[in-house]
N, C-alpha and C positions, 0 to 999 in steps of 0.2 A: 525469618524476615524476607529472604529472597522469594519464597513462595507468595508472600503477601504482595510484594512489589509486582510479581508476575501477574497476580490476580487483578491488580489495578490496571496494568498494561493491557491485559486481555479484555477487561471490561471496557476499556476505551475503544478498542478497535472492533468490538462486536457490533454488528448492525442490528441490534435488537432494541426496539423502543417500546417501553411499557409505561404508560402514564398511570401507573398504580402507585399507591402509597406503599412504601417499604421496598421499592425496587430501585436500583441504581439506573438512572436514565441513560443507558449506554449509548443509544443511537444519537443522543443529543450532545455527546461529548465533542468539544471543538478542537481537540488535538488529534491530528491524523498521523498515523505511521505508515499509511499505504495510500494508494490512489494518486491523485494529482500532486505534483511537487509544490512545495511552498515557494513563495516569491518574495524577494527583497528589493526595496527601492532605495535610492540614494538618500532619501529623507530619513532613513533609519527605521522604517516600518517593514514588517515582515508578516506574511500570512502563514498559517499552519498547514495549508493544503486541505484538500477535501477528499475523503475516502469514498464517499458516495453522494449522490445528488440530493439526498434528503437531509444532509448534515450541513451546518454552517461552517465556513472557514472561520478561524479565530484570528484576531489581530494582535500582533506583538510589536511593541514599540521599544526601540533601542535595545533589542535583545531580551526584553522582559515582558511577561504577561501581566497586564494591569488588572488588578482585582478591584472589586467595588467596595468602597468604604462603608456603604450602607447595606451590604448584603447580609441577610439573616436578621435584620432588625425586627423586633417584636416587643409588644408591650410588656409581656411577662413570659416566662419560660413555659412552653407548651409541652406537657408530658407525652403527647401523641407525636412522636418523631415522624410518623408517616405524613403528617400535615406539611412538615418542612420540605420533604422531598417532592411531594406531588405539587406543592405550591410553585416551586421553581421550575420543575420539568413541564408542568402544564402551561406555564406562561410562555415557555419557549415554543411549545406546540401551537399556541394561539398566535404567536408572532409570525409563524409561517403563513398564516392566512393573509397577512398584510405585507410582510417583507420576505420576498422569495429567497430561498437559499442560493439561487443562481445569480441574484442581483445584489445581494447584501452580504456583508461580513459581520460576524458577531463580535461584540466587545462588552465586557462587564460594564454595568451601569456606572457612569462617571459624573452625572449631573446632580444626583441627590447625595449630598454628603451625609456623614454619620450624624453631625449636629442637626442638619435639616431634618433628617428622617426621625430622629428622636423627638424633635419638637413637634413634628406633624402627628406622631403617634400619641402625643400627650393630650391631656384634657385642656380645653381652652380656658385660659386664665389671664390675669393681668401680666403674669410673668411669662406666659406662653400664649400669645395671641394667635399663633398659627396652629394651635392644637386642632386636630380634626375630630376629636371626641368632645362631647358636651361637657360643660362645666359641672362640677360636683354640686348637687343640691343639698349635701350634708346628711342625706338619709342613707340608711344601710339596709332597709327592708328589701327583700327580693323583688317585690313588685313596685316599690316606691322610689328606689334609687335611680339615678341616671347611669345606665350601663356603659361599658366600653364597647363601641360598635366596631371600630377600626383596630384590628389586632396586629397586623404586620404589613410590611410594604417591601416590594422588590422592584428593581429597575434593570432593564436590559437595553443596550444600545445596538444600533445597526448602522454600519458605515458603508459608503460606496467609494470605490477607487476612481480618481480623476487624475490621470497621469501619474505623477509621483506622490500625489496627495490622497489622503483618505478623509472624506467629509462625512459628517453626521447625516444619515439619511432617514433615520426613524428611531423612535423610542417606544418601548413597551414598559408598562408599569402594572404590577399585580398588587391588588389591595385585598388583604385577608380580612374577612368579616366574621364576627362572632354570631353564631346562632344561639350559643349558650355562653354567657359571660361568667367566668369563675372569679370569685373574690373572697377576701377575708375581712372580717370586721376589726381585727386587731392583728398586729404582727405575730406570726407563727400560730395564729388561731385557727379555728375550724374553717373549712372551705364551704362557701355557699355558692349558689348559682342563680342568675337571672336569665330566664328564657325569653328570647327576643322573637317577636312575630316575624315571619318571613318577609311580609310586605314592608315592615319597618326597616328590617336589615337591608333589603335591596334599596330602599329609598335613601337611607343614610350612605350606602356605598356609592350610589350615583351622585349624590351631593358632594361627597368627598372627592370623587373622580374629577369633577369639573373644577374643584378648587386646585387639585394637583395640576391639571392641564394649564390653568391660568398662571400658576406659580412657575411652571417650567417655561412657559412662553415668555415670562418676564426676564428670564436669564438670557444675556446676550449670546451665549454660546449655543442657545437653542433657537430663539427667535420664532418667526411665524412660518418658516418654509419647511418645517419638519413635521410629518404626521406623527401623532401620538396615540398609541393603542393602550387602552386601559382594560384590564380583566378583573372581574369581581369574583373572588374565591370564597366559598363557604367552608369554613373550617369544620372538620369532623369533631365530635365530642372527644374529650380526653381519654375516655375508656374504650374508644372505638378501635377495632382491629385493622381498620383501613384509614386512609387519609381522606380529606375533603375533595371537592371538585370545583371547577370554574362554572359559574351559573350564568354569567352575562359577560359580554365584551362589547366595546364600542371604540370608534376611532375619531379623534379630532383631526380633521383633514387640514392640509396646508391652509394657513390664513385664518383658521378657526380656533377660538379659545374655549370651545366647549364641545361636548359630545351631544349631537342632536338625535342620533339613532343608535339604539342598543339592540344587540342580537342575543336572543335567549339560547342557552346551550342545554342539551339534554345528555348529561353524563352521570354515571353512577359507579361506585366501587362496592364490591361485596367480598365477604370472606367465606371460605369453604374449609371444612364443613360448616354449615350454619349453626350459630349458637342460639339455642332455644327457638324462638319464632321469628328470627331475623330473615329478611329476604335474601335470596341467593342469585337473582338474575334469572337467566334462562334455565329451565329445569333440565333441558338436554345437556347443557354445559356442566351443570352440577352432577348429573348422572355420569357423564364422561369422566369427570375428576374422581368420582366415587369408585368407578370401575378401575381406574388407574391406581388409586390408593389401595384398594382391596388386593389387586394383583401383586403389587410390590411388597405389601405386608405379608402376603402368604408365602412369597419366595424368601424374604428376609424378615423373619419374625422379630428381630431385635431392633425395632424402630420405635423411637420415643414419640414420634408424631409426624404427620404429613398434613400440611395446611396450604391453602392457596389464597391469593388475592386476585380478584378479577376486575377488569375495567371495561365498562360499556359506554358506547356513544350511540345515541339514537336507538337504543335497544339492542345494538349488535355488539357482540364480544370483540374487543380490540386487543386485549392482552391478558396474560395470566402469569402470575409470579408464584412459583411453588417452592416451599421450604420443607426439606426432609431432615429431621433430626434423628441421628442414629446413635446407638450405644457402643458401636465398635469403631475402631479407627486404625486397624491394621491396614497397611497400604495395599496388600493383595486383596483384602476384603473389599476395600473401597473401590479398587479397580474393577472387580467382578460386579459389584453392586452398580457402579456407574454404567457399565455396559448394559446391564439388565434394565436399568431405568430408561436408558435411551431407547431400547427396543419396546418397552411397555409404553413409553410416551408417544412414540410414533404410531403405535397401535390404537391407543385409547383416547388420547387428548385431541381436542378440536384442531383441524387444519385451517390454514389461512389466517392465523392470528400469531402475534408475537408471544413467545413463551420463554420464560427463564426458569431454571430449576437449580436451586442451591442445596447441596448436601453438606450438613454440618454435624459436628460432634461437640462435646464439651471442650475439645482441644481447638475448636475453631472451624474455619472453612476447610472442607476436604475435597470437594469437587464441584464443578459448574457445568451446566448444560444449557444450550440456548438454540432456538430456531426462530427465524423471522417469518413473517407472514408469507413471504414468497419462496421460502425454502421448504424442501420436502423431508430432509433429515436433520437431526440434531447434531450440533457441534458439542464436543465434550472435552473437559480437561480435568485431570486429577492432579492435585497439588502435591509436589514431592516434599520430603522432610528435610531436604538439604537447604 
């Protein structure tokens, strides 16, 4: 248990951000154990401090961190857990485009309640007039039914300090969109799917975004003086080895109850090695990973698998998350292997990008390595058995 707690602690302070599915968004963690000191005001608010300029400080009220009641809301359970992680971390990265980490302090979303979020994700009906999804037409055919377009929702708030007070300065909302809607025709029955055209998916997302803006504006605690950023996230299929990506974002400026200008994003996630004919991003990056994999497998043959997830923005590699599964878990073996992995990673893997490497066995996490885009060498830690 102690080693697990240590892992969480180390993950918090590491300055490695990967907007990949399946990786802990370490750099975006809001609790700092180093860097600037936290501050406390007479009003009972405290900030967590900031360990580097790319991270938000977090807000603590009366000694407690306020969580979001609507966090993690989704229409149905998504078997692709990578979607959940990249949905949240990607929204925080988008927020930095509008809300600077130097001018704003992060707070979990407080305006969308669980009841509100559940109603918004429902189908529109007489009992749920606020549903963002279309009414059921009573049909169950894959091409004849009305699908679920809006799958999940996430809110993040950003406050600004004014003397001893902290005022809401901005809101970001992520809207998860289905490219493929999975459904059953009867309880516990077979799963079917409706494929949604991209143009239709985007149009429904933008329509829902403006409804969300208007509803937030109607709340007295939000009003018209707070900019609202909306990000549209395309979920990856349930059987994908990576998560989805944000495809558009827009901002409803102060005084506006709608988004008039949308920005198209060019992001992509890939898995390595490629499965069958799937794309891999840059062939050079794929080759670098292949050389790394071959090298460590030749040195330590008892490896169950070496896989990676890569994240690209505008065609450029931004991050890589590598998982190494081993069949051995002797502490001295893990220590030697971790040292060798660090050497091989420095030699073969691309420089100038954020990289995380997790070494696992059937016993759980054994070691962790990381290097940010600005660092030259990997940080590593082997978890003890105590």
